[in-house]
N, C-alpha and C positions, 0 to 999 in steps of 0.2 A: 387852204386847200389848195394841192398841186393837181392841176389837169392830167398831169403826165401818171402820175400814181395810178389814174383810171383807164389808161392805155394799156391792156397786158399784152403780153407777147407768151406763145407757147406754143414751145418748138416740138419738132417730131409730131404735131397732129396728123398728119398723114403719112404714111412710109413713102420712100421714093419710090418703090413699085407699084403703090396706088396713084401719086402724081402723075410716075410718066402711063401708066394706063388710061388716066383723065383726059392726057393732052392727047394719047392718040385717037381716043373713041372722039373725043368732041370735034377732031379736025375731019373727022367722017360727017359732021353734022352740018347743019346749016345754021350758019349764026347769021345775027341781024344788025342792024344798025340801032344803037341804045340810044335810048332816050332821055330827057331827064323831067325833075321835077312831079308834080303830082299827077300832072296830065302824059306823063312819059314823053315829050316832043323830042323829036330827033333835031338835035340843035349842035350842029359840028362843031361850032365855036366857043362853044362852053364843054363838048364831052364828045370826044373822038374815039372812040370805039367799038369794037363788036361785042353781041351777048347773047348766049344759047340757054334760054329758060329752061330749067329742071322741072319743075313742078307743075306740067300741062299734063295732066291726067288722060285726055284726050289720047295722046299718041300711044302708040302698043309696045313701046319699046321697054322691055325687062331691062336692059343697061340704066337706061334712064331712072328709073322706077326704084333700081337697085343704088345709084348713087344716090339719088335725093333723100329715099329713109337711110342708107347711111350716113348722110352728113347731119339730117335732123337728129338722130342718135347723137353724133359727136357734139352737135351744137348743145344737146341738151346735157350733156355731160361736163362742156365747159363752162356752161353757165355755173353749176354748181362750184366748179373749182373759180370760177371768176366772183361769185358770190363769197366763197372764205379767202380769198386774195382782198378783196375791197370791204367788205363789212357790207355789202348794200343788199337789201333783200330783195329780189326780183321774183316778179310772177307772171311766167309764160301761157301767153293764151294761145300764141301761134305764131309759126314760124313763116314769116311773111312772105319769103320768097328766096330762091338759092339759084343763083344762074352762074354760067362758066363767064369770064369775061375774056377776051382777045384785044390787046393793043398791038395794031401794027406799029412799024414806023411812023412817028408823026403824030402817033396816038396820045389823048389826054385827056384830063378832066380837071377841071378850075378847081377854086375853092369852094368849098358847099358843105352843108350838112345833111344828115338823113331822115328828118323824122321833120313830117308835114302836118299840115291840119288833117287831111283824111286820112292819113298815114301815121298816126304818131307811134313810130317805132323807137322802141327801148334801148337795143343792143344793136349793133353793127357789128360785123364779123368778116373778116378777111382772109382765106386761105392764098397764101401765096405758093405756086406752083413752079415755077423756074428761075433760073439766073443768068440764063445764057442770052441776055439783050443789057442794051446797055441804056442810061436815063430811067422814068418811068417810076424813079423813086417814091415813094408815100412818106408826103410830109404832113403834120398837124400842125395846126393852127389855134388861138386863141381868138375871142370873139371881135378883138382889135386887131388881127389879123398879124398877131406876132407871132412866131415859129414855136413851137414847144418840142417838136423833134421827128427826126428821121428817123422811120423803121428799118433796120439792113435787108436785104433781100436773102431770104434762105429758103429751096424748097420745103414744103411741108408743112410752114411755119404757118400759125394760126394769129390773128392781130383781131382783140377785141375791144371794144369800148361802146360809153353812151353814144346812142346818136343823138343827141339833141344838139341846140346851137353853139352851147360850149365847145365843141369838138369838131372845129372845122378843118377838112383836109382836103389832099389833093393830088393827084396823079403828076408827076412832072412827065414833059413829051417822053416817048421812048425816040431814041435816036439810033438804037440801030439793032436787028432783031425784033422777037415778038414776045411782048410780057403777057403770061396765062394768069390769072387767078380767079379763086370763085368766092362772091360775096352772096351774104345772107342779113335779115333782119329781124327781130324778135317781134313783136306786137304785146 
């Protein structure tokens, strides 16, 4: 089994107009420091970026609700495509989280995987929103920390992979500009 075969890339999952709209809208919101692990503790030596969660229903933002629902719809559609491409049968019980991430200069996320005991995630998703920055590449590694692949940056691109320990990944340090992406997971 080649791990790279289970990291799938789908271009034009979001249109350039949608990408632009999401970035402009999110910059009018309040990003907060992103945490790590099951307890979501802010630890800037491991992860240095900001997050804007979309799944908080207490807020009365119709724009937030629109993007959350639209992204849920896209994720469900792409899970079907992923199943066809990988021959893996996946039952989605719920979409765990959808958030916009903002990596400013110096932002990064060290090698990690996305599934935890209290959050046994099945699939991970990253929508890449922009490419007008330097650094910040998304790299995948096997459990022995050997490099598997680097995903090229393209606005509107979706990357999907199993969330388990076999698919470790990191975001390299952003050296110039700001990197925007959307992350989500399914249980």
